[in-house]
C-alpha positions as CSV (number, residue, x, y, z in Angstrom):
1,M,31.0,24.0,13.5
2,R,31.2,21.0,11.3
3,G,29.3,17.9,12.3
4,R,29.7,14.3,11.2
5,R,27.6,14.8,8.1
6,G,29.2,18.0,6.8
7,W,28.7,21.7,7.4
8,S,26.2,22.7,10.2
9,R,23.4,25.2,9.5
10,S,25.0,28.0,11.5
11,S,28.3,27.9,9.6
12,P,28.6,29.6,6.2
13,R,28.5,27.2,3.2
14,P,31.2,27.4,0.6
15,L,30.2,28.8,-2.8
16,G,29.4,26.2,-5.5
17,D,31.7,25.6,-8.4
18,G,29.5,27.6,-10.7
19,G,29.1,30.7,-8.5
20,A,32.7,31.3,-7.2
21,P,34.3,32.2,-10.6
22,W,31.6,34.8,-11.3
23,L,32.0,36.3,-7.8
24,Y,35.8,36.7,-8.4
25,L,35.2,38.2,-11.9
26,A,32.4,40.6,-10.7
27,P,34.7,43.6,-10.0
28,A,36.4,43.3,-13.4
29,L,33.0,42.9,-15.1
30,V,31.7,46.0,-13.5
31,V,34.7,48.0,-14.7
32,L,34.4,46.6,-18.2
33,G,30.7,47.4,-18.2
34,G,31.4,51.0,-17.5
35,L,34.4,51.4,-19.8
36,L,33.3,49.2,-22.7
37,V,29.6,48.3,-22.8
38,Y,28.2,51.8,-22.0
39,P,30.3,53.6,-24.7
40,I,29.4,51.0,-27.3
41,Y,25.7,51.5,-26.3
42,Q,26.1,55.2,-26.8
43,L,27.9,54.8,-30.1
44,G,25.1,52.6,-31.4
45,L,22.4,55.0,-30.1
46,I,23.9,58.1,-31.7
47,S,24.2,56.2,-35.0
48,F,20.3,56.1,-35.2
49,F,19.8,59.8,-34.7
50,Q,20.4,63.0,-36.6
51,Y,23.3,64.4,-34.5
52,T,25.4,67.2,-35.9
53,Q,26.8,70.4,-34.5
54,A,23.3,72.0,-34.6
55,Q,22.0,69.3,-32.2
56,V,25.1,69.6,-30.0
57,S,24.7,73.4,-29.6
58,G,21.0,73.0,-29.0
59,G,20.0,75.0,-32.1
60,E,17.9,72.1,-33.5
61,P,16.2,69.1,-31.8
62,T,17.7,65.6,-32.1
63,T,15.6,63.6,-34.6
64,F,15.4,59.8,-35.0
65,K,16.7,58.6,-38.4
66,G,16.6,54.9,-37.9
67,F,18.9,53.3,-40.5
68,G,19.2,56.6,-42.4
69,N,22.8,57.1,-41.5
70,Y,23.7,53.6,-42.6
71,S,21.9,54.1,-45.9
72,E,23.8,57.3,-46.4
73,L,27.1,55.6,-45.5
74,F,26.6,52.5,-47.8
75,S,25.5,54.7,-50.7
76,D,28.8,56.7,-50.5
77,S,31.4,55.4,-53.0
78,Q,34.2,56.9,-50.9
79,F,33.2,54.7,-48.0
80,W,33.7,51.5,-50.1
81,Q,37.0,52.8,-51.4
82,V,38.2,53.5,-47.9
83,L,36.9,50.1,-46.7
84,L,38.8,48.3,-49.4
85,S,42.0,50.3,-48.6
86,T,41.6,49.4,-44.9
87,V,41.1,45.7,-45.5
88,L,44.2,45.5,-47.8
89,F,46.4,47.6,-45.6
90,A,45.4,45.8,-42.4
91,G,45.9,42.4,-44.1
92,A,49.4,43.4,-45.2
93,C,50.2,44.7,-41.7
94,V,49.0,41.5,-40.0
95,V,50.9,39.2,-42.4
96,S,54.1,41.3,-42.1
97,T,53.9,41.5,-38.3
98,L,53.3,37.8,-37.9
99,A,56.2,37.0,-40.3
100,V,58.7,39.3,-38.6
101,G,57.6,38.4,-35.0
102,C,57.7,34.6,-35.6
103,A,61.0,34.8,-37.4
104,L,62.6,36.8,-34.6
105,A,61.0,34.5,-32.0
106,V,62.8,31.5,-33.6
107,L,66.0,33.5,-33.8
108,L,65.8,34.2,-30.0
109,T,65.9,30.5,-29.4
110,R,69.2,30.1,-31.4
111,V,71.3,33.0,-30.1
112,R,73.3,33.3,-26.9
113,A,72.0,35.0,-23.7
114,L,73.6,38.4,-24.4
115,P,72.4,38.9,-28.0
116,R,69.0,37.6,-26.9
117,L,68.8,40.2,-24.1
118,V,69.9,43.0,-26.4
119,L,67.2,42.0,-29.0
120,M,64.5,41.7,-26.4
121,L,65.3,45.1,-24.9
122,A,65.4,46.7,-28.4
123,A,62.1,45.1,-29.3
124,L,60.4,46.1,-26.0
125,G,61.7,49.6,-26.5
126,A,59.9,49.8,-29.9
127,W,56.8,48.4,-28.3
128,A,56.8,50.9,-25.5
129,T,57.3,53.9,-27.8
130,P,54.1,56.0,-28.1
131,A,52.5,55.9,-31.6
132,V,52.9,59.6,-32.1
133,T,56.6,59.5,-31.2
134,G,57.3,56.5,-33.3
135,S,55.5,58.0,-36.3
136,T,57.4,61.3,-36.0
137,V,60.7,59.4,-35.8
138,W,59.9,57.4,-39.0
139,L,58.9,60.6,-40.8
140,L,62.3,62.1,-39.9
141,L,64.1,59.0,-41.1
142,F,62.4,59.2,-44.5
143,D,62.3,62.9,-44.8
144,P,63.1,64.0,-48.4
145,D,65.5,66.8,-47.3
146,F,67.2,65.6,-44.1
147,G,66.3,61.9,-43.8
148,P,69.2,59.4,-43.8
149,V,67.2,56.8,-45.7
150,N,67.1,58.7,-49.0
151,R,70.8,59.5,-48.7
152,I,71.7,55.8,-48.2
153,L,69.5,54.7,-51.0
154,G,70.5,57.6,-53.3
155,L,66.9,58.7,-53.9
156,G,67.6,62.5,-53.6
157,D,64.6,64.4,-52.5
158,H,62.1,61.6,-53.1
159,S,58.9,62.1,-51.0
160,W,57.6,58.9,-49.5
161,T,54.3,60.4,-48.4
162,Y,53.4,61.9,-51.8
163,G,52.5,58.7,-53.6
164,R,49.6,56.6,-52.3
165,L,51.4,53.2,-52.3
166,S,54.7,54.6,-50.9
167,A,52.9,56.4,-48.1
168,F,51.0,53.2,-47.2
169,F,54.3,51.3,-47.3
170,L,55.9,53.8,-45.0
171,V,53.1,53.5,-42.5
172,L,53.2,49.7,-42.8
173,L,56.9,49.8,-41.7
174,E,56.1,51.8,-38.7
175,V,53.1,49.7,-37.7
176,V,55.1,46.5,-38.0
177,W,58.0,48.1,-36.1
178,C,55.8,48.9,-33.1
179,S,53.7,45.7,-33.3
180,F,56.1,42.8,-33.9
181,P,57.5,42.7,-30.3
182,F,54.1,41.4,-28.9
183,V,54.2,38.6,-31.5
184,M,57.9,37.9,-30.9
185,V,57.7,37.7,-27.1
186,T,54.4,35.6,-27.1
187,V,55.6,33.1,-29.7
188,Y,59.0,32.9,-28.0
189,A,57.4,32.0,-24.7
190,G,55.3,29.3,-26.5
191,I,58.4,27.8,-28.2
192,R,60.3,27.7,-24.9
193,A,57.3,25.7,-23.5
194,V,57.7,23.0,-26.2
195,P,59.6,20.0,-24.9
196,S,63.1,20.0,-26.3
197,E,62.9,16.3,-26.9
198,V,60.3,16.9,-29.6
199,L,62.5,19.3,-31.5
200,E,65.6,17.1,-31.1
201,A,63.7,14.1,-32.5
202,A,62.6,16.1,-35.5
203,A,66.1,17.3,-36.1
204,L,67.5,13.8,-35.9
205,D,64.9,12.7,-38.5
206,G,66.5,15.1,-40.9
207,A,63.8,17.8,-40.8
208,S,65.0,21.3,-41.8
209,Q,64.3,24.4,-39.7
210,W,61.4,25.4,-42.0
211,R,60.0,21.8,-41.8
212,I,60.2,21.8,-38.0
213,W,58.4,25.2,-37.8
214,R,55.7,24.1,-40.2
215,S,55.1,20.6,-39.1
216,V,56.0,20.6,-35.4
217,L,55.9,24.0,-33.9
218,T,53.0,25.5,-35.8
219,P,50.5,22.8,-34.7
220,M,51.6,23.0,-31.1
221,L,51.6,26.8,-31.1
222,R,48.2,27.2,-32.9
223,P,46.3,28.5,-29.8
224,I,49.0,31.1,-29.3
225,L,49.1,32.0,-33.0
226,T,45.4,32.4,-32.9
227,V,45.6,34.9,-30.1
228,V,48.3,37.0,-31.7
229,T,46.6,36.9,-35.1
230,I,43.3,38.1,-33.7
231,Q,45.0,40.8,-31.7
232,S,46.9,41.9,-34.8
233,V,43.8,42.0,-36.9
234,I,42.0,44.2,-34.3
235,W,45.0,46.6,-33.8
236,D,45.8,46.9,-37.5
237,F,42.3,47.3,-38.7
238,K,41.7,50.3,-36.4
239,V,45.0,52.0,-37.0
240,F,44.6,55.8,-36.6
241,T,47.6,57.6,-35.2
242,Q,50.2,56.4,-37.7
243,I,48.0,57.2,-40.7
244,Y,46.9,60.6,-39.3
245,V,50.4,61.7,-38.3
246,M,52.5,60.3,-41.2
247,T,50.1,61.2,-44.0
248,N,48.9,64.5,-42.5
249,G,45.3,63.4,-41.9
250,G,44.8,60.9,-44.7
251,G,47.1,61.9,-47.5
252,I,46.6,64.1,-50.6
253,A,42.9,64.2,-51.5
254,G,42.3,61.4,-48.9
255,Q,44.3,58.8,-50.9
256,N,45.5,57.2,-47.7
257,L,42.3,57.2,-45.7
258,V,41.4,54.2,-43.5
259,L,38.1,53.7,-41.7
260,N,39.3,55.1,-38.4
261,V,40.6,58.3,-39.9
262,Y,37.5,58.5,-42.2
263,A,35.2,58.2,-39.2
264,Y,37.2,61.0,-37.4
265,Q,36.9,63.3,-40.4
266,Q,33.1,62.7,-40.7
267,A,32.5,63.1,-37.0
268,F,34.8,66.0,-36.1
269,A,35.9,67.7,-39.2
270,S,32.5,67.7,-40.8
271,S,30.5,67.6,-37.5
272,K,28.5,64.6,-38.6
273,Y,28.7,62.8,-35.3
274,S,25.9,60.3,-36.2
275,L,27.6,59.3,-39.4
276,G,30.9,58.9,-37.6
277,S,29.2,56.7,-35.1
278,A,27.7,54.6,-37.8
279,I,31.2,54.0,-39.2
280,G,32.3,52.9,-35.7
281,V,29.5,50.4,-35.4
282,V,30.3,49.0,-38.8
283,M,34.0,48.5,-37.8
284,L,32.9,46.9,-34.5
285,L,30.6,44.4,-36.3
286,M,33.3,43.6,-38.9
287,L,35.9,42.9,-36.2
288,L,33.5,40.7,-34.2
289,A,32.6,38.8,-37.3
290,V,36.3,38.1,-38.2
291,T,37.0,37.0,-34.7
292,L,34.0,34.7,-34.4
293,V,34.6,33.1,-37.8
294,Y,38.3,32.5,-37.0
295,L,37.5,30.9,-33.6
296,R,34.8,28.7,-35.2
297,L,37.2,27.4,-37.8
298,L,39.6,26.5,-35.1
299,R,36.9,24.7,-33.1
300,R,36.0,22.7,-36.1
301,Q,39.7,21.6,-36.3
302,G,39.4,20.4,-32.6
303,E,41.6,23.1,-31.1
304,E,41.1,24.1,-27.5
305,L,41.3,27.8,-26.8
């Protein structure tokens, strides 16, 4: 029972403000620990050992190499070429996805209900399509023999996957196609939350649509744009399925390799599991660094996330 001075000794006391949130988060943290922390730990552990098919089959003992796998990786010129290709390709995908998603989000605010519904359903259909299915469909569209794109453009039997740049461009189109709906829906929700009086005042002051987006909407949507940018960087930096399916494992002589496909080749095609794990650790550290730097820059600008 509760006395005049508060809770009695026999009755349970409520959790403090500091302990209650962690108690509610405990089940999710346990699941994340099993699904995320432990695999990352194993990934890092394997990267410090000599772990090939011989060790997997038990023919040779597992030996500790320390940073030997990383030294081998950083001394490989192909790794640096693949890293540069990955950074440039991911950057192009992120910029294109944000541009298309934000433009369509603004368009959604200016069309009627029925066109808006049709556009939303079409975008969500693209987002829900599995990567393997979407990649196969795009290959059929750009097929040199039966694809409608070459016929419309009058390119004859031009092969989009033969050249390095054209193959990357084709994959970029597919990545943007399946990624922009997330940006579009998220930014559209943010725009709808902006008070209409603010936009009307900017329009009455003579601001153009581009000026309203740059000077009014962008500062107000900065936390949302931060989230979608970081998500896009993570997704596009570790693209695997689209590259593997559309370029048949990395293109001719590996000209379209990205880090995820390169790690797969090293780990499973060459049975160098420890080297593939080292590539995975490098990718993880790079993505964490990009995310932390971006968040720190926003904090310096006084943004609340």
